[in-house]
C-alpha positions in Angstrom: 11.0 12.1 23.8 12.0 11.3 20.1 9.9 9.6 17.5 11.4 7.2 15.3 9.5 6.0 12.2 10.2 2.6 10.3 10.4 3.0 6.6 11.6 5.3 3.8 8.5 7.5 3.3 7.1 8.4 6.5 7.7 11.4 9.0 6.9 13.7 11.3 6.3 14.9 14.9 6.2 13.3 18.4 7.9 10.7 20.2 7.9 7.8 17.7 10.5 5.4 17.2 11.3 2.5 14.9 9.6 -0.6 14.6 10.4 -4.1 15.1 11.5 -6.0 12.2 12.9 -9.4 11.4 13.8 -11.1 8.4 15.0 -14.9 8.0 14.6 -18.1 6.0 13.3 -21.6 7.1 10.4 -23.5 7.7 8.3 -23.2 11.0 6.9 -26.2 12.3 3.1 -26.4 11.3 1.1 -24.1 13.4 3.9 -23.0 15.7 5.4 -19.4 15.1 8.8 -18.5 15.7 9.4 -16.2 18.6 10.6 -12.7 18.7 11.2 -10.4 21.4 12.3 -6.7 20.8 13.3 -4.4 23.2 13.9 -0.7 22.6 16.3 1.2 25.2 15.3 4.3 26.8 17.5 6.5 24.7 16.1 5.0 21.4 19.7 4.4 20.2 19.5 0.6 20.0 17.1 -1.8 19.2 17.9 -5.4 20.8 16.4 -8.8 19.2 16.1 -12.2 20.5 14.9 -14.6 17.9 14.0 -18.4 18.8 13.1 -20.8 16.0 10.6 -23.8 16.0 13.3 -25.6 14.1 17.1 -25.1 12.9 17.1 -22.3 10.5 19.9 -22.2 8.0 19.1 -19.2 6.3 18.6 -15.8 7.3 18.5 -12.4 5.4 17.5 -8.9 5.2 16.4 -7.0 2.0 18.8 -4.0 2.2 22.6 -4.8 1.5 23.0 -1.7 4.0 21.6 -3.6 6.9 24.6 -5.2 7.7 26.1 -1.7 8.6 23.8 -1.1 11.5 24.0 -4.5 13.1 25.8 -5.1 16.3 26.7 -8.1 18.7 25.0 -10.9 16.4 25.4 -14.1 18.3 23.9 -17.6 18.4 21.9 -18.0 21.7 23.1 -21.5 22.8 26.8 -21.1 22.4 27.1 -17.4 22.5 29.6 -17.6 19.5 29.7 -14.5 17.5 28.0 -14.5 13.8 28.8 -12.4 11.0 26.7 -11.1 7.9 27.2 -10.8 4.4 25.7 -8.4 2.0 22.3 -9.4 2.7 22.4 -12.9 4.5 23.7 -13.8 7.8 26.6 -16.4 7.8 25.4 -19.4 10.0 27.2 -22.6 11.2 26.7 -25.8 9.1 23.1 -26.9 10.4 21.6 -23.8 11.2 20.7 -22.1 14.5 17.7 -22.4 17.1 18.2 -18.8 18.3 20.0 -15.6 17.5 20.3 -12.5 19.4 21.8 -9.1 18.0 21.3 -5.2 18.4 21.0 -2.5 15.8 22.3 0.9 15.9 19.3 2.9 15.3 21.0 6.3 15.4 23.2 5.7 12.9 20.7 4.0 10.7 18.7 7.0 11.0 21.3 9.3 9.9 21.5 7.1 6.8 17.8 7.9 6.0 17.6 11.2 4.0 14.0 11.9 4.9 15.1 12.7 8.4 16.5 15.9 7.0 12.8 16.9 6.2 11.5 16.0 9.6 10.8 17.5 13.0 13.7 16.9 15.2 11.6 14.6 17.3 11.2 12.2 14.5 13.4 9.8 12.9 12.9 7.5 9.9 14.4 4.0 9.6 13.6 1.6 7.2 13.1 -2.0 8.5 15.1 -3.2 5.4 18.0 -1.6 7.3 17.5 -3.5 10.4 15.3 -6.5 9.9 16.7 -9.9 9.8 14.3 -13.1 9.7 13.4 -16.3 7.8 11.5 -16.0 4.7 7.8 -17.1 5.5 6.0 -19.4 3.2 2.5 -20.8 3.7 1.2 -20.7 7.1 4.4 -19.9 8.6 4.3 -16.9 11.3 6.4 -15.0 13.7 5.1 -13.7 17.0 6.6 -10.6 18.0 6.6 -9.1 21.7 7.9 -5.6 22.1 9.4 -4.5 25.5 9.1 -0.7 25.4 10.2 2.0 27.7 7.3 3.8 30.1 5.1 5.8 28.1 6.1 4.7 24.7 3.6 2.8 22.3 4.0 0.9 19.4 1.9 0.8 15.9 3.0 -1.8 13.4 1.2 -3.3 10.3 0.8 -6.9 11.7 -2.1 -8.5 13.5 -2.5 -7.8 17.0 -2.8 -10.3 19.8 -5.3 -10.1 22.5 -3.5 -12.2 24.8 -1.0 -9.8 25.9 0.1 -6.3 25.5 2.3 -5.2 22.4 2.2 -8.8 20.9 1.6 -9.4 17.3 1.9 -11.9 14.6 3.7 -11.5 11.4 2.7 -13.6 8.6 3.6 -14.2 5.0 2.9 -11.1 2.5 3.7 -10.1 -1.0 6.4 -7.7 0.7 5.8 -4.9 -1.9 7.7 -2.4 0.4 9.1 -1.6 3.6 6.0 -1.2 6.2 6.2 1.7 8.7 6.4 0.8 12.3 5.8 3.6 14.8 7.2 3.7 18.5 6.7 6.9 20.8 3.8 9.2 21.6 1.5 9.3 18.8 -2.3 9.3 18.5 -4.1 6.2 17.2 -7.8 4.9 16.8 -10.0 2.4 15.2 -12.4 3.7 12.7 -15.3 1.5 11.7 -16.7 1.3 7.9 -18.8 -1.6 6.3 -16.4 -4.7 6.2 -13.5 -3.4 8.2 -12.0 -1.8 11.3 -9.2 0.2 10.3 -6.4 1.7 12.4 -5.6 5.3 11.8 -2.3 6.7 13.3 -1.2 10.3 13.1 2.3 11.3 13.7 2.7 14.4 15.9 2.8 17.6 14.3 4.4 21.0 15.1 1.2 22.6 13.7 -2.1 22.2 15.3 -3.9 19.4 14.1 -7.4 18.2 15.2 -6.7 14.2 15.4 -10.6 13.8 15.7 -10.7 15.5 12.1 -8.0 13.6 10.8 -9.7 10.3 11.9 -13.1 11.6 10.3 -11.4 12.2 7.0 -9.7 8.8 7.2 -13.0 7.4 7.6 -14.4 9.4 4.5 -11.9 8.2 2.3 -12.0 4.5 3.3 -15.9 5.3 2.9 -15.3 6.2 -0.9 -13.8 2.8 -1.5 -16.6 1.0 0.0 -18.9 2.8 -2.7 -17.4 0.1 -5.1 -19.1 -2.9 -3.8 -20.6 -2.2 -0.2 -17.6 -3.1 1.8 -14.0 -2.3 2.4 -11.4 -4.9 0.6 -9.3 -5.5 3.7 -11.0 -6.1 7.2 -7.8 -4.8 8.9 -6.0 -2.3 7.0 -4.1 0.4 8.4 -3.6 4.1 7.6 -0.3 6.4 9.0 -0.9 9.8 8.4 2.4 11.6 8.2 2.5 15.5 8.5 5.4 16.8 6.3 4.3 20.3 5.1 4.9 21.0 1.5 6.5 18.1 -0.7 8.6 17.9 -3.5 6.5 15.3 -5.3 3.3 17.5 -4.7 4.1 21.0 -3.9 1.6 22.6 -1.7 -0.9 20.0 -2.3 -3.1 19.2 0.9 -1.9 15.3 0.1 1.4 15.4 -1.7 1.9 12.0 -1.5 0.6 8.4 -0.7 1.5 4.6 -1.1 0.3 1.2 -0.3 2.7 -1.1 1.4 2.0 -5.0 1.6 4.5 -6.0 4.5 3.1 -8.2 7.0 -0.3 -6.3 6.5 -1.7 -3.8 4.1 -0.6 -0.2 5.2 -1.8 3.1 3.5 0.8 6.0 4.2 -0.5 9.2 3.4 1.6 12.5 3.7 -0.2 15.4 4.6 0.6 19.2 4.5 -0.1 20.0 7.9 -0.1 23.8 6.9 -3.3 23.2 5.3 -6.8 22.8 7.0 -8.1 19.0 7.2 -11.3 20.3 5.1 -8.8 21.0 2.1 -7.9 17.1 2.2 -11.4 15.6 1.2 -11.4 16.5 -2.4 -7.7 15.3 -3.0 -7.6 12.2 -5.2 -4.4 10.7 -3.9 -5.7 8.9 -0.8 -8.8 7.4 -2.5 -6.2 6.2 -5.5 -4.1 4.2 -2.6 -6.9 2.7 -1.0 -8.7 1.8 -4.2 -5.5 -0.2 -4.8 -6.6 -2.7 -2.0 -9.3 -3.8 -4.5 -6.8 -6.0 -6.2 -3.9 -8.1 -5.2 -0.4 -6.6 -5.2 0.8 -7.4 -8.9 4.3 -8.1 -10.5 5.8 -4.9 -11.1 5.9 -5.9 -15.1 1.9 -5.3 -15.1 1.7 -2.5 -12.6 -0.1 -0.7 -15.5 -3.0 -2.8 -14.5 -3.1 -2.0 -10.8 -2.3 1.6 -11.1 -4.7 2.2 -14.2 -7.9 0.5 -11.9 -6.9 2.7 -8.9 -6.9 5.8 -11.2 -10.0 4.9 -12.8 -11.7 4.4 -9.5 -10.1 7.6 -8.0 -12.3 9.4 -10.5 -15.4 7.2 -10.5 -15.6 6.8 -6.6 -15.0 10.7 -5.9 -18.1 11.1 -8.0 -20.2 8.8 -6.2 -19.0 10.4 -3.0 -20.2 14.0 -4.3 -16.6 15.6 -4.3 -16.7 15.6 -8.1 -19.8 16.2 -10.1 -20.4 13.7 -13.1 -19.1 16.3 -15.6 -16.0 16.8 -13.7 -15.4 13.0 -13.2 -15.6 12.4 -17.2 -13.5 15.7 -17.8 -10.6 14.1 -15.7 -10.9 10.7 -17.3 -11.1 12.3 -20.8 -8.0 14.5 -20.2 -5.9 11.4 -18.7 -6.6 9.4 -21.5 -5.2 12.4 -23.6 -2.0 12.4 -21.6 -1.8 8.5 -21.8 -2.2 8.2 -25.6 0.4 11.0 -26.1 2.8 9.2 -23.7 5.5 6.9 -25.5 2.9 5.7 -28.3 5.6 3.1 -29.6 5.4 1.2 -26.5 2.8 -1.4 -25.2 1.4 -1.2 -21.4 3.6 -4.0 -20.6 6.7 -2.5 -22.3 6.1 0.9 -20.5 5.7 -0.9 -17.2 9.1 -2.4 -17.5 10.8 1.3 -18.6 11.5 4.2 -16.8 8.6 5.7 -14.5 9.4 9.1 -15.5 9.2 8.9 -19.0 6.2 6.1 -19.1 4.1 7.2 -16.1 1.1 8.6 -18.2 1.1 5.5 -20.2 1.2 3.3 -17.2 -1.7 4.8 -15.2 -3.9 5.7 -18.0 -3.9 2.7 -20.3 -4.8 0.7 -17.5 -7.5 3.1 -16.5 -9.0 3.0 -20.1 -9.1 -1.0 -19.9 -11.0 -0.5 -16.6 -13.6 1.5 -18.4 -13.7 -0.7 -21.5 -14.3 -3.8 -19.2 -16.8 -2.0 -16.8 -19.0 -0.9 -19.7 -18.8 -4.4 -21.3 -20.0 -5.9 -18.2 -22.8 -3.6 -17.6 -23.9 -3.4 -21.3 -24.2 -7.2 -21.6 -26.0 -7.7 -18.4 -28.4 -4.6 -18.6 -26.5 -3.0 -15.6 -26.9 -6.1 -13.1 -23.2 -6.9 -13.7 -20.3 -4.4 -13.3 -16.4 -4.2 -12.7 -17.8 -3.1 -8.9 -19.7 -6.4 -8.6 -16.9 -8.5 -9.9 -14.3 -7.0 -8.0 -16.6 -7.6 -4.9 -16.5 -11.3 -5.8 -12.7 -11.3 -6.1 -12.6 -9.9 -2.6 -14.6 -12.6 -1.3 -12.4 -15.4 -2.8 -8.7 -14.0 -2.7 -8.3 -10.7 -0.8 -6.2 -9.7 0.8 -3.6 -12.0 -0.9 -0.2 -13.1 0.7 1.7 -13.2 -2.5 2.4 -11.5 -5.6 0.2 -12.0 -9.0 0.9 -11.9 -12.6 -1.4 -9.7 -14.7 -2.6 -12.8 -16.6 -3.2 -14.7 -13.3 -5.5 -12.0 -12.2 -7.3 -11.7 -15.5 -7.7 -15.3 -15.5 -9.2 -15.2 -11.9 -11.5 -12.5 -13.1 -12.9 -14.5 -16.0 -13.2 -17.5 -13.7 -15.8 -15.4 -11.9 -17.9 -14.4 -14.9 -20.2 -16.4 -17.2 -18.6 -15.5 -20.1 -14.6 -14.7 -20.2 -13.8 -11.0 -20.8 -10.4 -10.0 -19.6 -7.9 -12.5 -20.9 -9.2 -11.3 -24.4 -8.8 -7.5 -23.3 -5.1 -8.6 -22.0 -4.5 -10.4 -25.6 -5.6 -7.2 -27.3 -4.1 -4.5 -25.3 -1.1 -5.5 -23.0 1.8 -6.2 -25.6 0.1 -3.9 -28.3 1.9 -0.4 -29.0 -0.2 2.6 -28.9 -3.1 3.2 -26.6 -6.5 1.3 -26.0 -9.0 3.0 -28.3 -11.6 4.6 -26.2 -12.9 7.4 -28.3 -15.7 5.3 -29.7 -16.7 4.0 -26.6 -16.7 7.5 -25.0 -19.1 8.5 -28.2 -21.5 5.9 -27.3 -21.3 6.9 -23.5 -22.3 10.5 -24.6 -18.9 12.0 -23.4 -18.2 14.6 -26.0 -14.8 16.3 -26.1 -14.9 19.7 -27.7 -11.3 21.0 -27.8 -11.0 20.4 -24.3 -14.3 21.0 -23.1 -16.4 18.0 -22.2 -19.9 17.7 -22.7 -22.3 15.0 -21.5 -25.1 14.0 -24.1 -28.3 12.4 -22.6 -29.5 11.0 -25.9 -26.4 8.9 -26.5 -27.0 5.0 -26.8 -25.1 4.2 -23.6 -25.7 7.4 -21.4 -27.8 5.3 -19.0 -24.6 3.1 -18.4 -22.4 6.5 -18.0 -24.7 7.7 -15.4 -24.7 4.4 -13.7 -21.0 4.4 -13.4 -20.8 7.6 -11.2 -24.1 7.3 -9.5 -24.1 7.2 -5.8 -26.4 4.3 -5.5 
């Protein structure tokens, strides 16, 4: 049996196949979802979709301009008339349609995916952008998706599972920050519980001997790191997909060479692991905690991604110290070193300018200017409140009111919301000061007051500093 994974960034062994997708545009009747039935043939060469809409839909689209190349036998249900596809949109009759059927050439779509060159022959990666056709979802609109699968084939998708029937899910509006992974086939999956969440953990099959119980325990521990921020996980129904890939061009021989968050119908964290390394090596890696820490903020517009990347970068160090994986000194050494890299990166650009530029040339500026701002805000909140308030507690209130969020936010919108949760505004002042200012936030005086001294690359923590108690509380485990 073969395995097909849906998305450009995921891989590895097993009998998995591609997920089910749908992309269209129109408005559903209030409270009544569109209905999709997705059937996968036993050869895993084609995926068949029958989509019934709650009202006539005039616009149906896919994200990738290549999706039309894999579309087969597209028809209107009522008339049986053939329909055609443009670059990203189906050409529909005047007045729209109530129902469409179509097939997708999964085999050909898989050959177009470069990641398949790296995968075990039992695995195929196919981005949903290549075959998902559905109406754009807004507000309370939903799509109910029912899968019909061959015997001994399972499905894992990032949508809300319905208890009323097997393999039935609700797809809701989301920021659509990327293309979610859906997995069909033989894989291992379980639910791990942490305060505030029941997280689905899925491990794709590997040629190497990986103990799934060890992977599940590691995933629980990583999620537990994020719980150390404000006592609960930010999304009650997140999903972690663990993809064995061996070494990776982005991370070399690192135990966890790459990860990312995808907010598409739900929030999925994809973690690529080097399955040649023992699971014990994964625990000290920063990448997984960084990715899960992203869920403490809503998805931000790309032009302000220095905020989301920066907050996650700050927290990866703080949380690993609280979890006992880093010493206090090691956490501050990493922060100081990162601030140095950020300061040296494209000093003529502001954080907003850097976020709008080339990722390769501005990466350090993007990640570390945001981390510096997070530190400045955290210390200021703790100082003014005598440690009763912190960035932790503020993000906890943000989660209560606003997360997970189904839309994209701007940086100013996020900071205005954070200020609304405070007695005295802080974040828009920081945004006005740093977001469009060339250079790097001046953290050196703050580090000195915290008792973090950088002596030619050797970081020393001084207990008699004015704000040493705040420094210790930032990395304290309780």
